[in-house]
C-alpha angles and dihedrals in degrees: 000000000000127000096269093045090054089051091052090054096045092051100041095044088052118098117238123139119170110301095017105068097132096113092047090048092052090053090051093046091050091054097039104042092077088052110039147007108277134207139154130221118225094263094059107260113140116226123196122190124207111187119214133183093296136039092223145077097053113210117196120202113190130196122166121232098202127094130198116269144123142275129217109254101172146353115227125222087255093050101257119137124234113204146189123225122245106208134355115323132173109218093222093068097046108066118102095005122137119242136182119232113205112207136167089265097048144279123321127194116222140158133233099248126238136181116248111248088236092078099041129095120238086253094052095049087060094060129089111233113236121236090238091062094050127098140184121241113204094168098262118156093216144334092285093055091046095050102032104033099030096031094227115168136174108273096035112143119244117204129194116251114228122130126218114265135177115229136207115328094006096261097091123066135199120210147125124254099034082139092100116340086087087066093046087053089050093053091055095046091047092053088048090055093044086062089077102024119079115225128188096230146035114277122208122192116198124196097201129206130220097013090142091059102046114319089270100150092053088056095057099036094050089056086053094053105032091205127196091210131028127201118181112205107206143142123269130210110266099199096177092124132110119283103042127099115247094244091058091056111090102154125049128188114255094018096104137264118318130235112215106221089183135010131169089266105033148049102187126234099263098218091051089047090051091048091056091047093047090049093051090049091046091052096040091241117149117243129189127197130217147172117219104189095164100056142041133217134209088267086075089067097035093057093063100056113124109324095345138296123230099241139181140169126234110191131190109221108249130180121225099009116184090031135101092270138015138185128229136178121240087211092059090048097048090047089051094051090048094049095049094049091054092047093051089053090057096050102098126149098272094046091052091046089057092060089067097045 
């Protein structure tokens, strides 16, 4: 297992739903402290600074540390846990999945309860169970045991259980939380590369919090940095699976990173977009394009800082995002790191000024 794969495993196995990113932040700090100056904002986002040959322009790379998950809402008399979703979940991927409930007395494995088909009517089997009707079973006999023995309290975080695994030929990986631990890994690898690669600017890497519940960490961290350029490093939707018409598939696994030309929160700066496209072509690196009308990214908040920030999103194709487990390609990741390092080396003061002309 090479250094990057070890990093993938460490980051994806960590627990860090929205609002509870401390464990992920500690991992990022451990890897980034030897490479950069580190600080945090008061909401909990980590900010790493890598000085180049000039103090300005300031380039902000953002990757969110939080993953989708749940929060305990209520303990029933019988010891089951009612919960609220943190982030966007589709009910059909939730039932019968294992989760980890983190309490003051430790971690407890549970399962999102589901009724066996044997007791359902034909009509009931056709219906999708609503999140509000689901519950978590941690094996507690009653409310007292759940709260006193297990230490469960309303507000406790609940994390999907899905261990990291290498697939096939060793170049594809299965894990939870690729959205956006993949971007977190990329920040670390880019900062490693910048240690031996001159760049005419100052690069900031922000591990943001609470992206999945409203891009909140990006809003506070960008106000700590005041960047001249913002690049959100996130995942994209690899829809190259059975059941979709070819014209609906914009990202495919193993075809390179994807540049989002539109998402729900951002229309990218066109000159910054073109610089990325031209850099990929010059380097012979593959680049896909995508439109994500149903979701936003940290770039959506970064672009509004002060008088506006030229911003864009580079995404890594990922199958099955916002589920318990997704699949990514190492080739896409390596190509994205290479592309961003080359782009950072081009972002001098004159080039950045041209984005605003």
